[in-house]
C-alpha positions in Angstrom: 59.6 121.8 60.1 62.3 122.5 62.6 65.8 123.1 61.4 68.9 122.9 63.5 71.9 125.2 62.9 75.2 124.5 64.7 78.1 126.8 65.2 81.2 127.2 67.4 83.5 124.4 66.3 87.2 124.9 65.6 90.7 124.0 66.5 91.9 124.1 70.1 94.8 122.9 72.1 94.4 120.1 74.6 93.2 121.5 77.9 91.4 124.3 76.2 87.7 125.1 75.9 85.0 125.6 73.2 81.3 126.3 73.2 79.1 124.9 70.6 75.6 126.4 69.8 72.6 124.9 68.2 69.8 127.1 67.2 66.4 125.7 66.3 64.2 127.5 63.8 60.6 126.8 63.2 59.4 126.5 66.7 60.3 124.3 69.7 56.8 123.6 71.1 57.2 119.9 70.0 60.6 119.4 71.5 61.1 116.9 74.3 64.8 116.7 74.4 67.8 118.1 72.6 71.0 116.1 72.3 74.6 116.4 71.2 76.3 113.5 69.4 79.8 113.2 67.9 81.5 111.1 65.3 85.2 110.7 65.1 87.0 109.6 61.9 86.5 105.9 61.3 84.0 105.5 64.2 80.3 105.5 64.7 78.2 108.3 66.0 78.1 108.4 69.8 75.9 110.2 72.4 77.6 113.0 74.2 75.0 114.9 76.2 71.3 115.9 76.2 68.9 118.2 77.9 65.1 117.9 78.4 63.6 121.1 77.0 60.9 121.8 79.6 62.6 120.5 82.8 66.2 121.1 82.1 67.2 117.6 83.1 70.7 116.7 81.8 72.3 113.5 80.7 76.0 113.0 79.9 78.2 110.2 78.5 80.7 109.0 81.0 83.6 110.1 78.8 82.6 113.8 79.1 81.0 113.9 82.6 82.6 116.7 84.6 84.1 118.3 81.5 81.2 119.2 79.3 78.0 121.1 80.3 74.8 121.3 78.2 72.5 124.2 78.7 69.6 125.9 76.9 68.1 129.3 76.3 64.3 128.8 75.7 63.8 132.3 74.6 66.5 131.9 71.9 65.5 128.3 71.1 69.2 127.5 71.4 71.1 124.7 73.2 74.7 125.0 74.1 77.5 122.5 74.7 80.3 124.1 76.8 83.4 121.9 76.5 86.3 122.2 78.9 89.5 120.3 79.6 89.4 119.1 76.0 91.4 116.0 75.0 92.6 114.9 71.5 90.2 112.1 71.8 87.3 114.6 71.8 88.2 115.4 68.1 85.1 114.7 66.1 82.2 116.2 64.1 79.6 117.3 66.7 75.9 117.2 65.8 72.9 118.5 67.7 69.7 116.6 67.4 66.1 117.0 68.3 63.8 114.4 69.9 60.1 115.4 69.7 57.4 114.3 72.0 55.9 112.3 69.2 59.0 110.1 68.7 61.0 107.7 70.8 64.2 108.8 69.0 66.0 111.9 67.6 64.5 112.6 64.2 66.0 116.0 63.3 69.8 116.6 63.0 72.0 119.6 62.4 74.7 119.7 59.7 77.6 119.1 62.2 80.5 121.2 63.3 84.1 120.1 63.4 86.0 120.1 66.7 89.7 119.4 66.5 91.8 119.1 69.7 95.6 119.2 69.1 98.0 117.6 71.6 
């Protein structure tokens, strides 16, 4: 059973940067894609970015394109979300998630990490 542990959230001023990490324990041989999602207060969870584990192909929401970068380190079984030019509207709890080959959707989620951007 794979578990996802996120880290790197915090408080930052608008225009600043943060890097989130998501470490997968329990093996990544079954991983097709790793994704980042976020949920702001009073809103639903939304897709932010994703990376295909083997090919490295990346996907981004329009709202973060050009500001956020998703990368991975296969040896460390870790995926990163580098966030730059942060805006107050990026404030949310950020979750990483795993989509295995055996499932059409993401079925394993991290505990979430809070990102707060002050204006």
